[in-house]
N, C-alpha and C positions, 0 to 999 in steps of 0.2 A: 460573722462567718469568716471574714478575712483573717481575723485574729486567730481563730481556731485552726485554719489552714496553715497559717504561718507558724504557729506553735507546733503543729504536727510535722511540718517540714523541718523545723529546727530539731525536733526530737529525732526524726529520721536521720538527719545529718550527724547528730551526736552519737546515735547508735552505730552508724556507719564508721565514724571516726574511732569509736571504741573497738569495733571489730578489726579495723585496720591496725590499731595499736597492738591488739592481742596477736594478730598475725605476725607483725614485726617482732614482737617479743618472743613468740614461739620459734621463729626463724633464727633469731639471735641466740636463743637458748640451745637450739640444735647445733648451731655452728660452734658454740662454746664447748659443748660436749664432744663434738668431733675433734676440736683442737686439743682438748684434754686427753682424749684417747691417742691422738698422734704423739703428744708429749710423753705419755706413758710408754708407748711403743719405742720411742727414741731412747727413753731412760732404760728400758729393758735391754735393748740392743747394745747400748753403751756399757751397761754392767756386764753383759755376756762377753763383749770384746775385752773388757778389762780383766775379767776372770781368765779368759783364754790366754791373754798375754802373760798374766801372772803365772799360769800353769807352765807356759813355754819357758819362761825365765827360770822357774824352779827346776824344771827338767834339765835345761841347759847348764845351770849351775852344778847340778848333781853330776852330769856327764863330764863337765870340765874338772870337777874335783876328782872324779874317778880316774880320768886320764892323768891328772897330775900325780895322783897316788901311784898309778902304774909306772909312770916315768921315774918317780922317786924310788920305787921298789926296784926297778930295773937298774938304776944307778947304784943303789946299795948292794944289790946282789951281783952286779955286773962286773 
């Protein structure tokens, strides 16, 4: 009987260890998914900022060229 009790105890410990391992795995997986979402959000924010900067530069270039043309036109007409 002692052997059966010992075997049952070992089985119980093994099942408990497997459950603990699954819990740790699930927690790790959830953390990994959270980190992936954070990286995705950072990527989106960075791309948005880059686009906004490019738009600002394009607008400023156009304004500068327009001002230069007006100055040149004033000089020629002037």
